[in-house]
N, C-alpha and C positions, 0 to 999 in steps of 0.2 A: 130504475134503469139497469141494466145488465152492463158488467164492466166490458170495455171493449177489447182488453187484452185477457183472454180467457186461457187456462190451460192448454186447449187445443192449438190455439193461435200460436201461442208461444212456443210450441213443440214444432209447429209447422215453420216458424221464423229460425228456429234452431236447426230443422233439419235443412231448409234452404240455404241458410248461412254456411252448415257445413259442406254442402255442395258446390259452395263458390259463388253464390248469384250475388248482384250487386243488391244495394239497398233498395234501391227504383223496382228491382225485377220482385225483390220480394214483397214489396208493397203493392204491385200491380198482382200478383199471384194471391196473396191474400186479402186484398180487396177492402175496401172503405178504410184506406189507411194512406198515410204519406210517406214519403221514402225518409223524411226528417223523424218521424214518428218511430220508423222503424228503427234509425241510429240510437236513438234516445231509450226506447225500450232494450235494444240489445246492448247498450252501454249499463244501463242500472241493472240489468239481469246477467251481465258477464257473459254475453254472447259474442265472440268474435266475429267481426265481419271482414269480408274480402278488403284487404289493403291494395291497393293498386299504386303504381308508380304514375305521376302525369306524364303525358304524353311527351313533353319535352325533355324530361328528365335524362333520357338516353342521348339525346343530341348534345345537351349541355355538360353533361357529363363525359362524353369524348373529347368534347373540345377543351374541356378543364384539364383532361388527362393528357393531351396532345401539348398543351401549353405547359404543365410540369414537366413534360419529358423533355422539351426543348428549352425549357429554363436549366434543368439539371445536366443537360449536353452541354449547355454553354458553360455552367459553374464549373463542370468537370474539365473542359478544355483550356479555360480561365485558369485552373489550379496546375495542371500540367505544364503551363507557361511559367509558373514559380510567381505569379502575380498574387497580391493579396488581396482578396475579395473584401476582408474587413476594412481595409484602409480605403476603398473608395467611397465615393457617395453615392447613393440610387441612381443618380442621373449619368454620372460616369459608366457606372457598370451596363446602363441601358443602351448608352452610346457604343459602348464596347461590343455588346452584342448585336446591334445593328450593324456596325462595320463589319463584324465577323460574317453576317450574313450575306454580305453583298458579293 
């Protein structure tokens, strides 16, 4: 039985990966193989595949950045008042922030 991953198929995998195709797209173009097989062969042969962010990463990232900015602004306002954040309990700080937002 002939090996499934011939040098020609490895070259095609490498070329498609360099073009930015996904593992599923590469598998479809090469034929007679699966997405997981493409990922495994690429990993064993040190062929970098396209790395995409999850679709929800941008939204979650923006929400986290907004929350961090709001917390930093609250902490700065707290410092300007001369209060000591370190002396407060976490619940006192949360209450202070909520009161300030009203």
